[in-house]
gemmi code that builds the backbone of each chain (N, CA, C; Angstrom):
import gemmi

chains = {
    "A": [
        ("MET", (-9.226, 5.619, 3.988), (-8.251, 4.619, 3.540), (-8.182, 3.500, 4.588)),
        ("GLU", (-8.202, 2.267, 4.145), (-8.109, 1.137, 5.063), (-6.710, 1.056, 5.678)),
        ("THR", (-6.635, 0.445, 6.857), (-5.341, 0.238, 7.514), (-4.468, -0.746, 6.733)),
        ("VAL", (-5.113, -1.798, 6.223), (-4.402, -2.796, 5.420), (-5.077, -2.867, 4.059)),
        ("VAL", (-4.298, -2.757, 3.015), (-4.870, -2.956, 1.681), (-4.084, -4.047, 0.970)),
        ("ASN", (-4.819, -4.955, 0.370), (-4.192, -5.979, -0.450), (-4.187, -5.482, -1.890)),
        ("LEU", (-2.995, -5.348, -2.449), (-2.877, -4.679, -3.747), (-3.670, -5.403, -4.837)),
        ("GLU", (-3.562, -6.724, -4.886), (-4.290, -7.457, -5.938), (-5.798, -7.373, -5.728)),
        ("ALA", (-6.232, -7.446, -4.480), (-7.673, -7.352, -4.213), (-8.208, -5.982, -4.632)),
        ("GLU", (-7.411, -4.941, -4.401), (-7.833, -3.585, -4.809), (-7.848, -3.466, -6.332)),
        ("ALA", (-6.853, -4.042, -6.979), (-6.830, -3.988, -8.448), (-8.027, -4.741, -9.029)),
        ("GLU", (-8.330, -5.875, -8.414), (-9.424, -6.714, -8.925), (-10.752, -5.958, -8.963)),
        ("LYS", (-10.940, -5.029, -8.026), (-12.213, -4.293, -7.941), (-12.430, -3.333, -9.113)),
        ("LEU", (-11.357, -2.978, -9.804), (-11.466, -1.932, -10.831), (-12.295, -2.418, -12.017)),
        ("GLN", (-13.181, -1.555, -12.468), (-14.063, -1.892, -13.594), (-13.423, -1.504, -14.923)),
        ("GLU", (-12.618, -0.456, -14.904), (-12.091, 0.148, -16.128), (-10.585, -0.015, -16.196)),
        ("THR", (-10.071, -0.166, -17.419), (-8.619, -0.080, -17.602), (-8.194, 1.391, -17.665)),
        ("TRP", (-6.923, 1.625, -17.420), (-6.313, 2.964, -17.505), (-6.973, 3.974, -16.579)),
        ("SER", (-7.486, 3.497, -15.443), (-8.156, 4.394, -14.506), (-7.657, 4.102, -13.090)),
        ("PRO", (-6.499, 4.674, -12.730), (-5.867, 4.354, -11.445), (-6.753, 4.763, -10.264)),
        ("ARG", (-6.602, 4.017, -9.179), (-7.336, 4.316, -7.953), (-6.332, 4.442, -6.805)),
        ("VAL", (-6.419, 5.519, -6.036), (-5.533, 5.707, -4.883), (-5.952, 4.740, -3.778)),
        ("VAL", (-5.009, 3.935, -3.281), (-5.316, 2.988, -2.201), (-4.485, 3.250, -0.952)),
        ("GLY", (-3.562, 4.197, -1.010), (-2.762, 4.493, 0.171), (-1.881, 5.696, -0.076)),
        ("ARG", (-1.266, 6.137, 0.996), (-0.340, 7.262, 0.891), (0.814, 7.028, 1.854)),
        ("VAL", (2.029, 7.291, 1.389), (3.204, 7.266, 2.261), (3.966, 8.564, 2.001)),
        ("ASN", (4.071, 9.384, 3.024), (4.699, 10.692, 2.896), (4.013, 11.467, 1.766)),
        ("ASP", (4.747, 11.976, 0.806), (4.134, 12.773, -0.266), (3.835, 11.940, -1.510)),
        ("GLN", (3.726, 10.634, -1.343), (3.483, 9.748, -2.479), (2.153, 9.010, -2.314)),
        ("TYR", (1.396, 8.936, -3.390), (0.232, 8.057, -3.407), (0.632, 6.675, -3.884)),
        ("VAL", (-0.008, 5.666, -3.321), (0.030, 4.309, -3.846), (-1.285, 4.101, -4.584)),
        ("LYS", (-1.197, 3.664, -5.834), (-2.381, 3.482, -6.658), (-2.366, 2.081, -7.243)),
        ("VAL", (-3.531, 1.591, -7.636), (-3.601, 0.362, -8.426), (-4.311, 0.694, -9.732)),
        ("ALA", (-4.019, -0.096, -10.761), (-4.673, 0.109, -12.057), (-4.660, -1.196, -12.833)),
        ("LYS", (-5.653, -1.294, -13.732), (-5.649, -2.356, -14.736), (-5.307, -1.708, -16.079)),
        ("LEU", (-4.440, -2.370, -16.821), (-4.013, -1.848, -18.116), (-4.257, -2.905, -19.188)),
        ("GLN", (-4.658, -2.479, -20.337), (-4.653, -3.365, -21.510), (-4.594, -2.516, -22.768)),
        ("GLY", (-3.748, -2.966, -23.696), (-3.544, -2.185, -24.913), (-2.438, -1.165, -24.690)),
        ("GLU", (-2.504, -0.090, -25.455), (-1.461, 0.931, -25.374), (-2.083, 2.193, -24.803)),
        ("PHE", (-1.324, 2.948, -24.024), (-1.856, 4.163, -23.417), (-1.557, 5.343, -24.331)),
        ("THR", (-0.895, 6.343, -23.830), (-0.631, 7.547, -24.613), (0.769, 8.036, -24.238)),
        ("TRP", (1.483, 8.555, -25.199), (2.822, 9.083, -24.919), (2.704, 10.306, -24.029)),
        ("HIS", (3.455, 10.310, -22.938), (3.407, 11.456, -22.028), (4.656, 11.458, -21.151)),
        ("ARG", (4.833, 12.573, -20.473), (5.940, 12.672, -19.510), (5.455, 13.455, -18.296)),
        ("HIS", (6.106, 13.182, -17.160), (5.843, 13.935, -15.927), (7.111, 14.747, -15.674)),
        ("GLU", (7.015, 16.025, -15.887), (8.212, 16.861, -15.983), (9.111, 16.748, -14.744)),
        ("ASP", (8.499, 16.766, -13.561), (9.302, 16.857, -12.328), (9.136, 15.666, -11.408)),
        ("GLU", (8.514, 14.604, -11.897), (8.160, 13.517, -10.978), (8.498, 12.150, -11.570)),
        ("ASP", (9.199, 11.328, -10.780), (9.396, 9.921, -11.138), (8.094, 9.162, -10.883)),
        ("GLU", (7.959, 8.023, -11.551), (6.743, 7.213, -11.418), (7.163, 5.748, -11.305)),
        ("LEU", (6.813, 5.121, -10.166), (7.188, 3.721, -9.944), (6.073, 2.793, -10.386)),
        ("PHE", (6.425, 1.799, -11.203), (5.502, 0.738, -11.622), (5.901, -0.565, -10.929)),
        ("LEU", (4.932, -1.229, -10.317), (5.109, -2.592, -9.787), (4.044, -3.453, -10.448)),
        ("VAL", (4.477, -4.495, -11.156), (3.499, -5.376, -11.816), (2.972, -6.391, -10.802)),
        ("LEU", (1.649, -6.448, -10.671), (0.998, -7.399, -9.762), (0.623, -8.687, -10.481)),
        ("ARG", (0.133, -8.553, -11.711), (-0.283, -9.702, -12.526), (-0.051, -9.379, -13.974)),
        ("GLY", (0.384, -10.385, -14.732), (0.530, -10.191, -16.169), (1.878, -9.588, -16.518)),
        ("ALA", (1.930, -8.968, -17.672), (3.191, -8.447, -18.208), (2.948, -7.062, -18.788)),
        ("LEU", (3.949, -6.216, -18.642), (3.832, -4.817, -19.046), (5.113, -4.405, -19.765)),
        ("THR", (4.966, -3.645, -20.831), (6.129, -3.014, -21.457), (6.013, -1.506, -21.285)),
        ("ILE", (7.086, -0.894, -20.819), (7.166, 0.568, -20.827), (7.949, 0.945, -22.079)),
        ("ARG", (7.265, 1.586, -23.012), (7.921, 2.017, -24.246), (8.556, 3.387, -24.020)),
        ("TYR", (9.737, 3.555, -24.588), (10.469, 4.824, -24.511), (10.811, 5.289, -25.912)),
        ("ARG", (10.957, 6.580, -26.064), (11.382, 7.133, -27.348), (12.907, 7.212, -27.443)),
        ("ASP", (13.551, 7.473, -26.295), (14.981, 7.799, -26.334), (15.846, 6.738, -25.666)),
        ("ARG", (15.247, 5.568, -25.388), (16.031, 4.483, -24.780), (15.302, 3.162, -25.041)),
        ("ASP", (15.926, 2.065, -24.648), (15.299, 0.755, -24.874), (14.014, 0.612, -24.063)),
        ("ASP", (13.050, -0.072, -24.654), (11.831, -0.416, -23.917), (12.193, -1.312, -22.731)),
        ("VAL", (11.313, -1.321, -21.738), (11.542, -2.116, -20.532), (10.379, -3.094, -20.374)),
        ("ALA", (10.717, -4.380, -20.284), (9.703, -5.435, -20.152), (9.616, -5.875, -18.693)),
        ("LEU", (8.398, -5.915, -18.169), (8.176, -6.211, -16.752), (7.201, -7.363, -16.586)),
        ("SER", (7.501, -8.230, -15.608), (6.606, -9.321, -15.231), (6.186, -9.137, -13.778)),
        ("ALA", (5.326, -10.025, -13.308), (4.801, -9.904, -11.943), (5.944, -9.846, -10.930)),
        ("GLY", (5.846, -8.908, -10.007), (6.859, -8.736, -8.970), (7.978, -7.788, -9.365)),
        ("ASP", (7.991, -7.383, -10.648), (9.044, -6.469, -11.116), (8.674, -5.014, -10.840)),
        ("VAL", (9.685, -4.247, -10.479), (9.562, -2.806, -10.257), (10.424, -2.072, -11.277)),
        ("HIS", (9.878, -0.990, -11.819), (10.636, -0.108, -12.708), (10.204, 1.322, -12.416)),
        ("VAL", (11.172, 2.220, -12.379), (10.868, 3.632, -12.132), (11.090, 4.419, -13.426)),
        ("VAL", (10.018, 5.033, -13.911), (10.132, 5.926, -15.071), (10.687, 7.244, -14.556)),
        ("PRO", (11.846, 7.664, -15.068), (12.448, 8.898, -14.546), (11.637, 10.128, -14.968)),
        ("ARG", (11.679, 11.120, -14.145), (11.022, 12.395, -14.453), (11.500, 12.930, -15.795)),
        ("GLY", (10.552, 13.548, -16.511), (10.920, 14.254, -17.731), (11.078, 13.389, -18.959)),
        ("VAL", (10.873, 12.067, -18.827), (11.157, 11.154, -19.936), (9.840, 10.679, -20.563)),
        ("LEU", (9.730, 10.841, -21.871), (8.544, 10.396, -22.613), (8.427, 8.878, -22.513)),
        ("HIS", (7.217, 8.422, -22.179), (7.004, 6.985, -22.046), (5.568, 6.650, -22.394)),
        ("ASN", (5.338, 5.366, -22.625), (4.004, 4.898, -22.986), (3.862, 3.447, -22.527)),
        ("PRO", (3.016, 3.181, -21.514), (2.813, 1.807, -21.047), (1.988, 1.015, -22.073)),
        ("MET", (2.299, -0.260, -22.213), (1.622, -1.111, -23.178), (1.535, -2.539, -22.623)),
        ("ALA", (0.344, -3.100, -22.687), (0.130, -4.468, -22.181), (-0.715, -5.213, -23.199)),
        ("VAL", (-0.186, -6.294, -23.722), (-0.921, -7.068, -24.738), (-2.147, -7.705, -24.079)),
        ("GLU", (-1.955, -8.378, -22.966), (-3.059, -8.945, -22.186), (-3.302, -8.030, -20.991)),
        ("GLU", (-4.450, -8.185, -20.337), (-4.735, -7.351, -19.170), (-3.644, -7.533, -18.113)),
        ("CYS", (-3.209, -6.438, -17.585), (-2.115, -6.409, -16.614), (-2.572, -5.584, -15.416)),
        ("TRP", (-2.248, -6.048, -14.203), (-2.588, -5.303, -12.986), (-1.302, -4.730, -12.410)),
        ("ILE", (-1.348, -3.480, -12.043), (-0.141, -2.824, -11.527), (-0.445, -2.026, -10.258)),
        ("ALA", (0.609, -1.751, -9.516), (0.581, -0.714, -8.484), (1.541, 0.382, -8.920)),
        ("LEU", (1.224, 1.602, -8.541), (2.043, 2.774, -8.848), (2.407, 3.477, -7.552)),
        ("VAL", (3.587, 4.057, -7.492), (3.923, 5.000, -6.419), (4.368, 6.275, -7.100)),
        ("GLU", (3.672, 7.357, -6.807), (4.005, 8.626, -7.459), (3.581, 9.780, -6.566)),
        ("THR", (4.211, 10.923, -6.798), (3.958, 12.105, -5.976), (2.474, 12.471, -6.043)),
        ("VAL", (1.940, 12.971, -4.938), (0.503, 13.255, -4.857), (0.042, 14.253, -5.915)),
        ("THR", (0.959, 15.029, -6.456), (0.603, 16.022, -7.467), (0.692, 15.501, -8.902)),
        ("THR", (1.169, 14.252, -9.077), (1.420, 13.755, -10.440), (0.123, 13.644, -11.242)),
        ("GLN", (0.126, 14.242, -12.418), (-1.025, 14.176, -13.325), (-0.946, 12.883, -14.132)),
        ("HIS", (-2.101, 12.286, -14.328), (-2.221, 10.974, -14.965), (-1.431, 10.889, -16.275)),
        ("THR", (-1.664, 11.810, -17.164), (-1.013, 11.780, -18.478), (-0.050, 12.954, -18.651)),
        ("GLY", (0.457, 13.418, -17.506), (1.490, 14.445, -17.540), (1.041, 15.660, -18.316)),
        ("ASP", (1.866, 16.028, -19.304), (1.588, 17.234, -20.093), (0.738, 16.925, -21.330)),
        ("THR", (0.230, 15.709, -21.429), (-0.596, 15.312, -22.573), (-2.056, 15.273, -22.119)),
        ("VAL", (-2.977, 15.657, -22.983), (-4.396, 15.482, -22.664), (-4.951, 14.383, -23.547)),
        ("ASP", (-5.687, 13.463, -22.932), (-6.180, 12.279, -23.625), (-7.610, 12.045, -23.125)),
        ("PRO", (-8.466, 11.481, -23.960), (-9.834, 11.209, -23.487), (-9.858, 10.338, -22.226)),
        ("ARG", (-8.788, 9.536, -22.029), (-8.762, 8.643, -20.857), (-8.128, 9.292, -19.632)),
        ("THR", (-7.698, 10.531, -19.756), (-7.052, 11.202, -18.620), (-8.010, 11.245, -17.428)),
        ("ARG", (-7.531, 10.815, -16.264), (-8.308, 10.846, -15.023), (-7.694, 11.872, -14.089)),
        ("SER", (-8.547, 12.718, -13.524), (-8.059, 13.706, -12.551), (-7.650, 13.001, -11.259)),
        ("ILE", (-6.877, 13.706, -10.443), (-6.506, 13.133, -9.142), (-7.771, 12.929, -8.298)),
        ("ALA", (-8.740, 13.830, -8.390), (-10.013, 13.668, -7.653), (-10.704, 12.358, -8.070)),
        ("GLU", (-10.711, 12.078, -9.349), (-11.323, 10.817, -9.817), (-10.548, 9.616, -9.279)),
        ("GLN", (-9.235, 9.740, -9.224), (-8.412, 8.618, -8.731), (-8.621, 8.404, -7.233)),
        ("LEU", (-9.038, 9.475, -6.543), (-9.319, 9.370, -5.106), (-10.752, 8.882, -4.865)),
        ("GLY", (-11.513, 8.686, -5.925), (-12.885, 8.216, -5.758), (-13.897, 9.345, -5.759)),
        ("GLY", (-13.429, 10.572, -6.007), (-14.337, 11.722, -6.107), (-14.959, 11.776, -7.494)),
        ("GLY", (-15.529, 12.929, -7.827), (-16.328, 13.048, -9.062), (-15.482, 13.085, -10.314)),
    ],
    "B": [
        ("MET", (21.890, 1.224, -9.805), (20.571, 0.589, -9.606), (20.112, -0.004, -10.939)),
        ("GLU", (19.628, -1.209, -10.930), (19.123, -1.850, -12.144), (17.867, -1.138, -12.639)),
        ("THR", (17.622, -1.250, -13.938), (16.410, -0.681, -14.525), (15.158, -1.419, -14.035)),
        ("VAL", (15.283, -2.739, -13.970), (14.172, -3.568, -13.485), (14.658, -4.350, -12.282)),
        ("VAL", (13.920, -4.280, -11.194), (14.255, -5.122, -10.045), (13.039, -5.953, -9.682)),
        ("ASN", (13.293, -7.237, -9.481), (12.238, -8.110, -8.991), (12.345, -8.150, -7.467)),
        ("LEU", (11.279, -7.751, -6.804), (11.358, -7.563, -5.346), (11.686, -8.864, -4.625)),
        ("GLU", (11.038, -9.956, -5.014), (11.322, -11.224, -4.320), (12.741, -11.707, -4.590)),
        ("ALA", (13.206, -11.520, -5.829), (14.574, -11.951, -6.157), (15.592, -11.145, -5.352)),
        ("GLU", (15.310, -9.849, -5.162), (16.218, -9.010, -4.363), (16.179, -9.422, -2.894)),
        ("ALA", (14.979, -9.714, -2.403), (14.865, -10.138, -0.993), (15.606, -11.455, -0.778)),
        ("GLU", (15.463, -12.347, -1.757), (16.069, -13.676, -1.627), (17.585, -13.597, -1.433)),
        ("LYS", (18.210, -12.583, -2.039), (19.675, -12.445, -1.955), (20.179, -12.110, -0.554)),
        ("LEU", (19.302, -11.592, 0.288), (19.756, -11.078, 1.588), (20.212, -12.222, 2.490)),
        ("GLN", (21.360, -12.007, 3.128), (21.928, -13.018, 4.026), (21.415, -12.862, 5.442)),
        ("GLU", (21.120, -11.625, 5.823), (20.806, -11.301, 7.207), (19.361, -10.855, 7.351)),
        ("THR", (18.744, -11.169, 8.463), (17.447, -10.572, 8.780), (17.667, -9.162, 9.353)),
        ("TRP", (16.640, -8.351, 9.288), (16.613, -6.993, 9.849), (17.698, -6.089, 9.263)),
        ("SER", (18.048, -6.346, 8.012), (19.100, -5.544, 7.372), (18.613, -5.123, 5.981)),
        ("PRO", (17.816, -4.051, 5.924), (17.207, -3.637, 4.651), (18.265, -3.256, 3.623)),
        ("ARG", (17.904, -3.465, 2.357), (18.770, -3.113, 1.240), (17.989, -2.227, 0.272)),
        ("VAL", (18.581, -1.091, -0.096), (17.940, -0.190, -1.062), (18.008, -0.826, -2.446)),
        ("VAL", (16.860, -0.938, -3.110), (16.818, -1.516, -4.460), (16.257, -0.542, -5.491)),
        ("GLY", (15.815, 0.619, -5.049), (15.286, 1.589, -5.996), (14.952, 2.893, -5.311)),
        ("ARG", (14.659, 3.884, -6.129), (14.278, 5.177, -5.596), (13.209, 5.778, -6.491)),
        ("VAL", (12.176, 6.336, -5.890), (11.159, 7.079, -6.622), (10.979, 8.418, -5.894)),
        ("ASN", (11.326, 9.482, -6.591), (11.272, 10.808, -5.984), (12.118, 10.816, -4.713)),
        ("ASP", (11.591, 11.234, -3.594), (12.389, 11.312, -2.363), (12.220, 10.077, -1.483)),
        ("GLN", (11.824, 8.980, -2.087), (11.592, 7.753, -1.328), (12.510, 6.634, -1.827)),
        ("TYR", (13.076, 5.883, -0.890), (13.771, 4.656, -1.252), (12.801, 3.479, -1.226)),
        ("VAL", (13.027, 2.555, -2.142), (12.378, 1.246, -2.087), (13.433, 0.285, -1.553)),
        ("LYS", (13.081, -0.454, -0.521), (14.029, -1.369, 0.117), (13.400, -2.750, 0.212)),
        ("VAL", (14.230, -3.769, 0.329), (13.731, -5.100, 0.667), (14.424, -5.545, 1.946)),
        ("ALA", (13.765, -6.438, 2.671), (14.340, -6.963, 3.915), (13.739, -8.322, 4.215)),
        ("LYS", (14.520, -9.091, 4.959), (14.010, -10.329, 5.559), (13.860, -10.075, 7.050)),
        ("LEU", (12.771, -10.539, 7.600), (12.500, -10.343, 9.028), (12.218, -11.701, 9.662)),
        ("GLN", (12.685, -11.862, 10.881), (12.216, -13.004, 11.674), (12.409, -12.686, 13.143)),
        ("GLY", (11.400, -13.007, 13.921), (11.421, -12.673, 15.336), (10.853, -11.284, 15.551)),
        ("GLU", (11.316, -10.643, 16.631), (10.792, -9.328, 16.969), (11.919, -8.314, 16.802)),
        ("PHE", (11.597, -7.114, 16.372), (12.630, -6.098, 16.149), (12.767, -5.271, 17.424)),
        ("THR", (12.597, -3.981, 17.326), (12.797, -3.110, 18.467), (11.759, -1.992, 18.382)),
        ("TRP", (11.258, -1.565, 19.517), (10.273, -0.480, 19.525), (10.948, 0.817, 19.090)),
        ("HIS", (10.354, 1.475, 18.118), (10.929, 2.740, 17.641), (9.856, 3.535, 16.917)),
        ("ARG", (10.202, 4.776, 16.641), (9.310, 5.626, 15.835), (10.163, 6.493, 14.915)),
        ("HIS", (9.553, 6.898, 13.804), (10.178, 7.848, 12.875), (9.372, 9.132, 13.000)),
        ("GLU", (9.978, 10.121, 13.644), (9.208, 11.290, 14.083), (8.446, 11.966, 12.940)),
        ("ASP", (9.090, 12.123, 11.787), (8.489, 12.937, 10.710), (8.217, 12.160, 9.435)),
        ("GLU", (8.311, 10.837, 9.495), (8.255, 10.069, 8.251), (7.348, 8.847, 8.386)),
        ("ASP", (6.434, 8.707, 7.426), (5.652, 7.473, 7.305), (6.540, 6.370, 6.733)),
        ("GLU", (6.144, 5.122, 6.967), (6.930, 3.982, 6.492), (5.953, 2.944, 5.931)),
        ("LEU", (6.104, 2.644, 4.634), (5.202, 1.681, 3.991), (5.802, 0.287, 4.021)),
        ("PHE", (5.017, -0.680, 4.481), (5.387, -2.100, 4.456), (4.539, -2.814, 3.407)),
        ("LEU", (5.197, -3.580, 2.545), (4.518, -4.488, 1.612), (5.076, -5.876, 1.875)),
        ("VAL", (4.213, -6.821, 2.214), (4.681, -8.179, 2.478), (4.809, -8.932, 1.161)),
        ("LEU", (6.009, -9.481, 0.919), (6.272, -10.249, -0.305), (6.028, -11.735, -0.074)),
        ("ARG", (6.442, -12.223, 1.082), (6.289, -13.641, 1.441), (6.101, -13.744, 2.932)),
        ("GLY", (5.235, -14.667, 3.349), (5.066, -14.913, 4.772), (4.066, -13.965, 5.392)),
        ("ALA", (4.193, -13.813, 6.690), (3.221, -13.022, 7.455), (3.971, -12.141, 8.440)),
        ("LEU", (3.429, -10.965, 8.655), (4.076, -9.948, 9.496), (3.022, -9.310, 10.395)),
        ("THR", (3.411, -9.073, 11.637), (2.558, -8.266, 12.511), (3.287, -6.975, 12.848)),
        ("ILE", (2.595, -5.858, 12.686), (3.134, -4.594, 13.182), (2.477, -4.359, 14.538)),
        ("ARG", (3.309, -4.392, 15.574), (2.789, -4.162, 16.926), (2.803, -2.666, 17.222)),
        ("TYR", (1.747, -2.238, 17.893), (1.608, -0.837, 18.296), (1.394, -0.763, 19.799)),
        ("ARG", (1.785, 0.344, 20.372), (1.536, 0.575, 21.796), (0.179, 1.231, 22.018)),
        ("ASP", (-0.206, 2.115, 21.074), (-1.382, 2.961, 21.311), (-2.560, 2.631, 20.405)),
        ("ARG", (-2.503, 1.482, 19.725), (-3.608, 1.071, 18.845), (-3.499, -0.427, 18.606)),
        ("ASP", (-4.486, -0.971, 17.909), (-4.480, -2.419, 17.651), (-3.315, -2.811, 16.751)),
        ("ASP", (-2.752, -3.974, 17.005), (-1.733, -4.526, 16.117), (-2.349, -4.751, 14.737)),
        ("VAL", (-1.474, -4.791, 13.733), (-1.936, -4.977, 12.356), (-1.279, -6.236, 11.801)),
        ("ALA", (-2.092, -7.154, 11.310), (-1.596, -8.428, 10.759), (-1.591, -8.359, 9.243)),
        ("LEU", (-0.468, -8.727, 8.649), (-0.279, -8.601, 7.198), (0.145, -9.938, 6.588)),
        ("SER", (-0.412, -10.217, 5.414), (-0.022, -11.390, 4.628), (0.549, -10.925, 3.292)),
        ("ALA", (0.994, -11.871, 2.483), (1.612, -11.533, 1.191), (0.673, -10.678, 0.347)),
        ("GLY", (1.215, -9.619, -0.216), (0.433, -8.707, -1.058), (-0.210, -7.576, -0.288)),
        ("ASP", (-0.158, -7.645, 1.043), (-0.768, -6.595, 1.863), (0.190, -5.424, 2.057)),
        ("VAL", (-0.395, -4.230, 2.052), (0.332, -2.990, 2.311), (-0.228, -2.351, 3.575)),
        ("HIS", (0.684, -1.836, 4.390), (0.290, -1.066, 5.574), (1.293, 0.068, 5.744)),
        ("VAL", (0.789, 1.237, 6.070), (1.661, 2.391, 6.291), (1.682, 2.725, 7.777)),
        ("VAL", (2.872, 2.649, 8.366), (3.054, 3.072, 9.755), (3.129, 4.593, 9.750)),
        ("PRO", (2.209, 5.247, 10.441), (2.216, 6.715, 10.405), (3.415, 7.288, 11.161)),
        ("ARG", (3.848, 8.423, 10.699), (4.958, 9.125, 11.355), (4.653, 9.350, 12.838)),
        ("GLY", (5.694, 9.258, 13.647), (5.551, 9.604, 15.058), (4.958, 8.528, 15.941)),
        ("VAL", (4.623, 7.365, 15.358), (3.912, 6.340, 16.117), (4.864, 5.189, 16.463)),
        ("LEU", (4.935, 4.855, 17.754), (5.781, 3.751, 18.213), (5.281, 2.444, 17.610)),
        ("HIS", (6.216, 1.664, 17.032), (5.824, 0.391, 16.430), (6.969, -0.603, 16.535)),
        ("ASN", (6.640, -1.853, 16.314), (7.627, -2.921, 16.395), (7.185, -4.061, 15.483)),
        ("PRO", (7.916, -4.293, 14.387), (7.578, -5.394, 13.486), (7.917, -6.750, 14.129)),
        ("MET", (7.109, -7.745, 13.855), (7.291, -9.073, 14.444), (6.829, -10.128, 13.443)),
        ("ALA", (7.692, -11.127, 13.225), (7.357, -12.208, 12.286), (7.744, -13.523, 12.940)),
        ("VAL", (6.786, -14.405, 13.121), (7.067, -15.693, 13.765), (7.969, -16.535, 12.856)),
        ("GLU", (7.575, -16.634, 11.589), (8.415, -17.325, 10.588), (9.102, -16.260, 9.744)),
        ("GLU", (10.140, -16.647, 8.995), (10.822, -15.672, 8.145), (9.835, -15.026, 7.178)),
        ("CYS", (9.929, -13.736, 7.069), (9.019, -12.949, 6.244), (9.860, -12.039, 5.361)),
        ("TRP", (9.460, -11.893, 4.097), (10.165, -11.007, 3.164), (9.271, -9.806, 2.912)),
        ("ILE", (9.855, -8.638, 2.978), (9.068, -7.416, 2.785), (9.757, -6.450, 1.823)),
        ("ALA", (8.955, -5.528, 1.297), (9.482, -4.321, 0.660), (9.031, -3.138, 1.510)),
        ("LEU", (9.843, -2.108, 1.526), (9.561, -0.874, 2.263), (9.619, 0.303, 1.293)),
        ("VAL", (8.788, 1.297, 1.521), (8.941, 2.590, 0.845), (9.005, 3.636, 1.944)),
        ("GLU", (10.105, 4.373, 1.972), (10.275, 5.366, 3.031), (11.208, 6.468, 2.545)),
        ("THR", (11.087, 7.613, 3.181), (11.857, 8.792, 2.781), (13.354, 8.478, 2.858)),
        ("VAL", (14.120, 9.053, 1.945), (15.553, 8.730, 1.860), (16.308, 9.036, 3.151)),
        ("THR", (15.744, 9.893, 3.974), (16.401, 10.251, 5.230), (15.991, 9.370, 6.412)),
        ("THR", (15.051, 8.453, 6.193), (14.512, 7.684, 7.327), (15.584, 6.797, 7.957)),
        ("GLN", (15.742, 6.927, 9.256), (16.690, 6.096, 9.998), (16.045, 4.759, 10.338)),
        ("HIS", (16.851, 3.709, 10.264), (16.367, 2.332, 10.406), (15.504, 2.158, 11.655)),
        ("THR", (16.049, 2.548, 12.784), (15.338, 2.347, 14.052), (14.918, 3.682, 14.659)),
        ("GLY", (14.739, 4.675, 13.784), (14.216, 5.963, 14.242), (15.051, 6.552, 15.357)),
        ("ASP", (14.404, 6.871, 16.451), (15.090, 7.521, 17.565), (15.645, 6.512, 18.573)),
        ("THR", (15.618, 5.235, 18.218), (16.116, 4.183, 19.104), (17.455, 3.691, 18.556)),
        ("VAL", (18.378, 3.358, 19.447), (19.624, 2.736, 18.992), (19.613, 1.279, 19.424)),
        ("ASP", (19.947, 0.406, 18.473), (19.856, -1.031, 18.698), (21.090, -1.655, 18.051)),
        ("PRO", (21.590, -2.767, 18.586), (22.747, -3.408, 17.950), (22.492, -3.737, 16.477)),
        ("ARG", (21.224, -3.903, 16.100), (20.902, -4.268, 14.714), (20.675, -3.059, 13.814)),
        ("THR", (20.803, -1.859, 14.377), (20.575, -0.658, 13.568), (21.543, -0.616, 12.394)),
        ("ARG", (21.012, -0.400, 11.196), (21.821, -0.284, 9.982), (21.757, 1.157, 9.491)),
        ("SER", (22.917, 1.707, 9.171), (22.961, 3.067, 8.621), (22.377, 3.070, 7.208)),
        ("ILE", (22.041, 4.255, 6.710), (21.556, 4.343, 5.333), (22.674, 3.921, 4.375)),
        ("ALA", (23.913, 4.272, 4.677), (25.051, 3.845, 3.825), (25.112, 2.320, 3.747)),
        ("GLU", (24.899, 1.656, 4.867), (24.904, 0.182, 4.856), (23.755, -0.353, 4.002)),
        ("GLN", (22.619, 0.310, 4.080), (21.459, -0.144, 3.308), (21.654, 0.079, 1.811)),
        ("LEU", (22.523, 1.044, 1.481), (22.838, 1.316, 0.069), (23.948, 0.395, -0.437)),
        ("GLY", (24.492, -0.427, 0.448), (25.543, -1.347, 0.024), (26.923, -0.802, 0.305)),
        ("GLY", (26.965, 0.324, 0.999), (28.246, 0.901, 1.397), (28.749, 0.230, 2.669)),
        ("GLY", (29.716, 0.859, 3.338), (30.376, 0.261, 4.505), (29.523, 0.167, 5.734)),
    ],
}
model = gemmi.Model(1)
for chain_id, residues in chains.items():
    chain = gemmi.Chain(chain_id)
    for i, (resn, *xyz) in enumerate(residues, 1):
        res = gemmi.Residue()
        res.name, res.seqid = resn, gemmi.SeqId(i, " ")
        for name, pos in zip(("N", "CA", "C"), xyz):
            atom = gemmi.Atom()
            atom.name, atom.element = name, gemmi.Element(name[0])
            atom.pos, atom.b_iso = gemmi.Position(*pos), 0.0
            res.add_atom(atom)
        chain.add_residue(res)
    model.add_chain(chain)
structure = gemmi.Structure()
structure.add_model(model)
structure.setup_entities()
């Protein structure tokens, strides 16, 4: 891991959408970057909150049991543990995430786009 | 805590330098914003890493036992636990921090500018 990482520069390197990459760690949390476009998959992380920071573009976090949350660049929103959610971006959106090192990409849902933590760390 | 917080807008509200304000929480970590100018105080957080994200301006993290780290807007750097450091900004700099909810402002050092966690939460 580099000593200094520029979040937008790290996001820019990503080839694929919906494929987060770990760029740092603080205590028991990974910092990740990702590119998003379109709609992801409904999922929840039973025991873990998930922080979204929008770097570029606009993002909506869709919820089943509460109002959707609209985010623009520089906005932070924390998806609470245990709550069904689905990120959606009409245009390509770049984000940073802060989440526990054990957090599974799509929580308790399996999706063809699910990435393992090893893949997010740059492993196989 | 608001559902959506814009980091720069939260930083802009701050009246004082070196007085972090909690604006969010993800798992066992607080997200804080602060304005910095000048030099702070040498300190360490024995058991806790501290993430710096520069929102505006430029920041140097000075170290005693390694090279200083220079940061610009969008850059992230994690000060490792147990390592003496001192933030320094020639011009006013706005930052976000991610650190464990128990992290003391100036670690094991006491300084007139030390802010309690209650103060950072907006309490007394």
